C-alpha positions as CSV (number, residue, x, y, z in Angstrom):
1,X,136.7,96.7,54.9
2,X,132.9,96.9,54.5
3,X,132.4,94.6,57.4
4,X,134.6,96.8,59.7
5,X,132.6,99.9,58.8
6,X,129.3,98.2,59.5
7,X,130.5,96.9,62.8
8,X,131.7,100.4,63.9
9,X,128.3,101.8,63.0
10,X,126.5,99.1,65.0
11,X,128.8,99.6,68.0
12,X,128.2,103.3,67.8
13,X,124.4,102.7,67.8
14,X,124.8,100.6,71.0
15,X,126.8,103.3,72.7
16,X,124.3,106.1,71.8
17,X,121.4,103.9,73.0
18,X,123.1,103.3,76.4
19,X,123.9,107.0,76.7
20,X,120.2,107.9,76.2
21,X,119.2,105.3,78.9
22,X,121.9,106.5,81.3
23,X,120.7,110.1,80.9
24,X,117.1,109.2,81.6
25,X,118.0,107.2,84.7
26,X,120.2,110.1,85.9
27,X,117.2,112.4,85.5
28,X,115.1,110.1,87.7
29,X,117.3,111.0,90.7
30,X,116.9,114.8,90.3
31,X,114.6,115.2,93.3
32,X,115.6,116.0,96.9
33,X,115.4,113.2,99.4
34,X,112.9,115.0,101.7
35,X,110.5,115.5,98.9
36,X,111.0,112.1,97.4
37,X,110.2,110.5,100.8
38,X,107.1,112.7,101.4
39,X,105.6,111.8,98.1
40,X,106.7,108.2,97.5
41,X,107.2,106.4,100.8
42,X,104.3,104.8,102.6
43,X,104.9,104.6,106.4
44,X,105.1,101.1,107.9
45,X,102.3,99.9,110.1
46,X,102.9,99.7,113.9
47,X,101.2,96.8,115.7
48,X,98.5,97.6,118.3
49,X,98.0,94.3,120.1
50,X,95.1,94.1,122.6
51,X,95.1,91.3,125.1
52,X,91.8,90.4,126.6
53,X,90.3,87.5,128.6
54,X,87.0,86.2,127.3
55,X,84.1,88.4,126.1
56,X,84.9,92.1,126.5
57,X,82.5,94.7,128.0
58,X,80.5,96.8,125.6
59,X,82.6,99.8,126.5
60,X,85.9,98.0,125.6
61,X,84.4,96.5,122.5
62,X,83.3,99.9,121.3
63,X,86.8,101.4,121.9
64,X,88.3,98.6,119.8
65,X,85.7,99.2,117.1
66,X,86.5,102.9,117.0
67,X,90.2,102.2,117.0
68,X,89.9,100.0,113.9
69,X,87.9,102.8,112.2
70,X,90.4,105.4,113.3
71,X,93.1,103.8,111.1
72,X,91.3,104.9,108.0
73,X,89.5,108.0,109.2
74,X,92.7,109.5,110.8
75,X,95.0,108.1,108.1
76,X,97.2,106.5,110.8
77,X,99.8,103.8,110.2
78,X,98.9,100.9,112.5
79,X,97.2,97.6,112.4
80,X,95.0,96.2,115.3
81,X,95.3,92.7,116.6
82,X,93.3,91.1,119.4
83,X,94.4,88.2,121.5
84,X,92.1,86.2,123.8
85,X,94.3,84.8,126.7
86,X,91.6,82.7,128.3
87,X,93.1,79.6,129.9
88,X,96.6,80.5,128.6
89,X,99.8,81.6,130.2
90,X,100.9,84.1,127.6
91,X,103.3,86.9,127.1
92,X,100.8,89.6,128.3
93,X,101.7,88.9,132.0
94,X,105.2,90.3,131.4
95,X,103.6,93.7,131.0
96,X,102.7,96.0,133.9
97,X,99.0,96.8,133.8
98,X,96.3,97.0,136.4
99,X,94.0,94.6,134.4
100,X,92.9,93.5,131.0
101,X,92.3,94.5,128.3
102,X,95.9,95.5,127.8
103,X,97.1,97.6,124.8
104,X,100.6,96.9,123.7
105,X,102.3,99.0,121.0
106,X,105.0,97.3,118.8
107,X,107.3,98.6,116.2
108,X,107.0,97.6,112.5
109,X,109.2,94.6,111.5
110,X,111.6,96.7,109.4
111,X,112.6,99.1,112.2
112,X,116.2,100.2,111.6
113,X,119.2,98.6,113.3
114,X,117.4,95.4,114.1
115,X,115.1,96.4,116.9
116,X,111.6,95.0,116.8
117,X,109.3,94.7,119.8
118,X,107.0,96.5,122.1
119,X,107.9,100.0,123.5
120,X,104.8,100.9,125.4
121,X,101.8,99.3,127.1
122,X,98.7,100.4,129.1
123,X,95.2,99.6,130.1
124,X,92.8,100.0,127.1
125,X,90.8,103.2,127.3
126,X,89.7,106.1,125.2
127,X,92.4,108.4,126.5
128,X,95.1,105.7,126.0
129,X,94.0,105.2,122.4
130,X,94.2,108.9,121.8
131,X,97.8,109.4,123.0
132,X,98.9,106.2,121.3
133,X,97.7,107.2,117.9
134,X,98.3,111.0,118.0
135,X,99.7,113.8,120.1
136,X,100.2,117.6,119.9
137,X,103.9,117.3,119.0
138,X,103.3,114.9,116.2
139,X,100.6,117.2,114.8
140,X,103.0,120.1,114.9
141,X,105.7,118.1,113.2
142,X,103.3,117.0,110.4
143,X,102.1,120.6,109.9
144,X,105.6,121.9,109.5
145,X,106.6,119.1,107.0
146,X,103.4,119.5,105.0
147,X,104.1,123.2,105.1
148,X,107.4,122.7,103.3
149,X,110.0,122.1,105.9
150,X,112.7,119.7,104.7
151,X,113.1,118.4,108.2
152,X,111.9,119.1,111.7
153,X,114.5,118.8,114.5
154,X,112.6,117.5,117.6
155,X,114.4,118.4,120.9
156,X,113.5,115.9,123.6
157,X,114.4,117.8,126.7
158,X,116.4,116.3,129.6
159,X,114.4,118.0,132.3
160,X,117.2,120.4,133.2
161,X,115.9,123.8,132.2
162,X,119.4,125.4,131.9
163,X,120.7,122.6,129.7
164,X,117.6,122.3,127.6
165,X,117.3,126.1,126.9
166,X,120.9,126.3,125.9
167,X,120.5,123.4,123.6
168,X,117.4,124.8,122.0
169,X,119.1,128.2,121.5
170,X,122.1,126.5,119.8
171,X,119.9,124.3,117.5
172,X,117.8,127.3,116.6
173,X,120.9,129.3,115.7
174,X,122.3,126.5,113.6
175,X,119.1,125.9,111.8
176,X,118.8,129.6,111.0
177,X,122.3,129.4,109.4
178,X,121.3,126.3,107.4
179,X,118.1,128.1,106.2
180,X,120.3,130.9,104.9
181,X,123.2,129.0,103.5
182,X,121.9,125.7,102.1
183,X,120.2,125.4,98.7
184,X,119.2,122.6,96.4
185,X,121.7,121.6,93.7
186,X,121.7,123.8,90.6
187,X,120.4,120.8,88.5
188,X,117.4,120.4,90.8
189,X,116.6,124.1,90.9
190,X,116.7,124.4,87.1
191,X,114.2,121.5,86.7
192,X,112.0,122.6,89.6
193,X,111.8,126.2,88.4
194,X,110.8,125.0,84.9
195,X,107.8,123.3,86.6
196,X,107.0,126.1,89.0
197,X,108.0,124.0,92.1
198,X,109.1,125.5,95.4
199,X,112.9,125.5,95.8
200,X,113.4,127.3,99.1
201,X,114.8,125.3,102.0
202,X,113.6,125.5,105.6
203,X,114.4,123.6,108.8
204,X,112.6,124.1,112.1
205,X,112.7,123.1,115.8
206,X,110.0,121.5,118.0
207,X,110.6,121.0,121.8
208,X,109.1,118.1,123.7
209,X,109.1,117.9,127.5
210,X,109.7,114.5,129.0
211,X,107.1,115.3,131.6
212,X,104.2,116.0,129.1
213,X,101.6,113.2,129.7
214,X,100.2,113.8,126.2
215,X,103.5,112.9,124.7
216,X,104.2,109.8,126.8
217,X,103.8,107.3,123.9
218,X,105.6,109.5,121.4
219,X,108.6,109.8,123.8
220,X,108.8,106.1,124.3
221,X,108.6,105.6,120.5
222,X,111.6,108.0,120.0
223,X,113.6,106.4,122.8
224,X,113.6,103.1,121.0
225,X,114.4,104.2,117.4
226,X,118.0,103.3,118.3
227,X,119.5,101.0,120.8
228,X,121.2,102.6,123.8
229,X,119.2,105.7,124.1
230,X,117.6,104.8,127.4
231,X,121.0,105.3,129.1
232,X,121.1,108.9,127.9
233,X,117.9,110.2,129.6
234,X,119.8,112.9,131.4
235,X,120.9,114.5,128.2
236,X,119.0,116.5,125.6
237,X,118.3,114.5,122.4
238,X,117.6,115.7,118.9
239,X,115.6,113.6,116.5
240,X,115.6,114.9,112.9
241,X,112.3,113.9,111.3
242,X,111.4,114.2,107.6
243,X,109.3,112.7,104.9
244,X,106.1,111.1,106.3
245,X,107.3,111.1,109.9
246,X,110.6,109.3,109.6
247,X,113.3,109.7,112.2
248,X,117.0,109.9,111.2
249,X,120.0,109.2,113.4
250,X,119.7,110.8,116.8
251,X,122.0,113.6,118.1
252,X,122.5,113.4,121.9
253,X,124.5,115.2,124.5
254,X,127.9,116.2,123.2
255,X,126.9,114.9,119.8
256,X,124.7,117.9,119.2
257,X,127.3,119.8,117.1
258,X,127.2,122.1,114.2
259,X,128.9,119.5,112.0
260,X,126.3,116.8,112.5
261,X,123.4,119.3,112.2
262,X,124.8,120.5,108.9
263,X,125.4,116.9,107.7
264,X,121.8,116.0,108.4
265,X,120.4,119.1,106.7
266,X,122.6,118.5,103.6
267,X,121.6,114.8,103.5
268,X,117.8,115.5,103.4
269,X,118.1,118.1,100.6
270,X,120.5,115.9,98.6
271,X,119.4,114.0,95.5
272,X,117.6,110.7,95.9
273,X,116.3,108.1,93.4
274,X,114.5,104.8,93.1
275,X,117.8,102.8,93.1
276,X,119.3,104.2,96.3
277,X,118.5,101.2,98.5
278,X,116.6,101.2,101.8
279,X,114.7,104.3,102.9
280,X,116.9,106.1,105.5
281,X,115.5,106.3,109.0
282,X,112.7,104.8,111.1
283,X,109.0,105.3,110.7
284,X,107.0,106.9,113.5
285,X,103.3,106.3,114.3
286,X,101.4,109.3,113.1
287,X,97.8,110.2,112.2
288,X,98.2,112.4,109.1
289,X,96.6,112.6,105.7
290,X,99.8,113.1,103.9
291,X,98.3,112.7,100.4
292,X,95.9,115.5,101.0
293,X,98.6,117.9,102.3
294,X,101.4,117.3,99.7
295,X,100.2,120.0,97.3
296,X,101.9,120.2,93.9
297,X,104.0,117.1,93.4
298,X,107.6,116.8,92.2
299,X,106.9,113.2,91.2
300,X,104.4,113.8,88.4
301,X,103.9,112.8,84.8
302,X,103.8,116.4,83.7
303,X,107.1,117.2,85.4
304,X,110.5,116.2,84.2
305,X,111.2,114.4,87.4
306,X,110.6,110.7,87.5
307,X,108.5,108.9,90.0
308,X,108.8,105.5,91.6
309,X,106.7,102.5,92.7
310,X,106.5,101.5,96.3
311,X,104.7,98.6,97.8
312,X,102.3,99.0,100.6
313,X,103.8,97.2,103.6
314,X,101.7,94.5,105.2
315,X,102.4,93.7,108.8
316,X,102.8,90.0,109.4
317,X,103.2,89.0,113.1
318,X,105.6,86.2,114.0
319,X,103.2,84.8,116.6
320,X,100.6,82.4,115.4
321,X,98.2,83.3,118.1
322,X,97.6,86.8,116.8
323,X,94.5,87.4,114.6
324,X,94.5,90.6,112.5
325,X,91.4,92.7,112.8
326,X,92.3,94.7,109.6
327,X,92.2,93.6,106.0
328,X,95.2,91.7,104.9
329,X,94.5,92.0,101.1
330,X,97.2,94.6,100.6
331,X,97.7,95.9,97.1
332,X,100.8,97.6,95.7
333,X,100.6,101.3,96.0
334,X,101.8,102.8,92.7
335,X,102.9,106.4,92.5
336,X,102.8,108.3,89.2
337,X,105.7,107.4,86.8
338,X,107.2,109.0,83.8
339,X,105.9,107.6,80.5
340,X,108.9,109.2,78.8
341,X,111.4,107.1,80.8
342,X,109.5,103.9,80.2
343,X,109.3,104.7,76.5
344,X,113.0,105.4,76.2
345,X,114.0,102.3,78.1
346,X,111.9,100.2,75.8
347,X,113.4,101.9,72.7
348,X,116.9,101.4,74.0
349,X,116.4,97.8,74.8
350,X,114.9,97.2,71.3
351,X,117.7,99.1,69.7
352,X,120.3,97.0,71.5
353,X,118.5,93.8,70.5
354,X,118.4,94.9,66.8
355,X,122.1,95.7,66.9
356,X,122.9,92.3,68.5
357,X,120.8,90.5,66.0
358,X,122.4,92.5,63.1
359,X,125.9,91.6,64.3
360,X,125.0,88.0,64.7
361,X,123.5,87.8,61.2
362,X,126.4,89.7,59.7
363,X,129.0,87.4,61.2
364,X,127.3,84.1,60.6
365,X,129.9,81.5,59.7
366,X,127.9,80.2,56.7
367,X,127.6,83.7,55.3
368,X,131.2,84.4,55.7
369,X,132.2,81.1,54.2
370,X,129.9,81.7,51.2
371,X,131.4,85.1,50.6
372,X,134.9,83.6,50.6
373,X,133.8,80.9,48.1
374,X,132.5,83.5,45.7
375,X,135.7,85.5,45.9
376,X,137.8,82.4,45.3
C-alpha cells in the first residue's frame, strides 16, 4: 500500500518535470522564421577562385589584396583562393576569358538541391570585383530586410516590358493584400509586445532587369539557385529573399500565383526553432553588416524568446590544388541563449535522475526481501 503511494508520487514528479521541460522547449520556437534567420543564421561563404600564371603584376596583386580585405571591411560572405597554373593543364581553360588572372565565383558547398560549382567567371579587375561582391539591387534588398521587411520578392524581368509590367503589378497587389491580412500568431504577438518588439508584417518588391550590367553576377547567382531555371529565361521569375540574404523556392511564369505568394509569406512569418532541421533556402553573396543593422533582437537573454547556437561555416574545397588566402581558424559563432531554459533543463534532468534512483532504491530485491522477513 505504502509502496504504491510512493511510486505514484514519484511517477507524478517525473511527469511534472517533463511538462516543465516541454513547455520551455515550446517557448524556444515562439519566434518568426524571418526574424530567427536574420539574427541567428550566418551566411555560407562563396568561393572566389583566382587562376593566375606565375608572378602577378603589381596592379593585379593589389586588387587581390584589396579583395581579401573587402571580406572583413564590407562584411561579405566569401573566401578568396588563388591558384597558380604555371606548367599545368588545369580546369581554368574551360572558362571563357581573354586572359589570366581569371576570377571564378563558386557556390558554397551546402547549396540547396545538390548544386555546387561555378556560376560566373571573368577577367580580374576592380570593376569585376565590385559587381561580384555587391550590386545596387542587393543593397536595396538588404536595406529593406534590415528595415523590417519579412521578405523581399525580387522580380527578375524577362525582357518583355508588357509581360514584366503586368507581373510586377500583380505581385505588388498581392503583397499589398498580404501586408494587410497576415499577422504573426497570437502567441508570438503576446510575447513580442511584452518585450516591446515590432510585430507589424511587411513584404516588398524589387525589380531587376536582365540587361543591367551592374547586376550581371547577381542575376547569374539567382539563375543557379535551382536547377532548370536557365530554360525559363523568357519568363519573369520571382525570388523571395529573407533573413541574411537567403533565397526561397522560385516562382516562375505561370507559377506566379496568389496561392504560392501567400504560402511563401505565411511560411516566413511562421514559428521557427532550433530543432527545425536545415535552414530553408540558399544563401546569396552579399556585402552587408547584418549585425549592426538588426536593431533590438528577438533572441536575447532579457526577452522570453530563446536563442540558438550556430556554427560559422568554413569553406573547404574539394581540390587539393587550392590554397586559401583567408584564415581557416574558424570558431563557433554563439548567439545569446536563455539562461532560464538551460537552468530548467538541468533541473528537470536532475529531478528525473533523483526519481529514477529513488525508485531503484525503493524496489531493491534485498530491501523487499528483508521487509518480508520481518513481517514473517
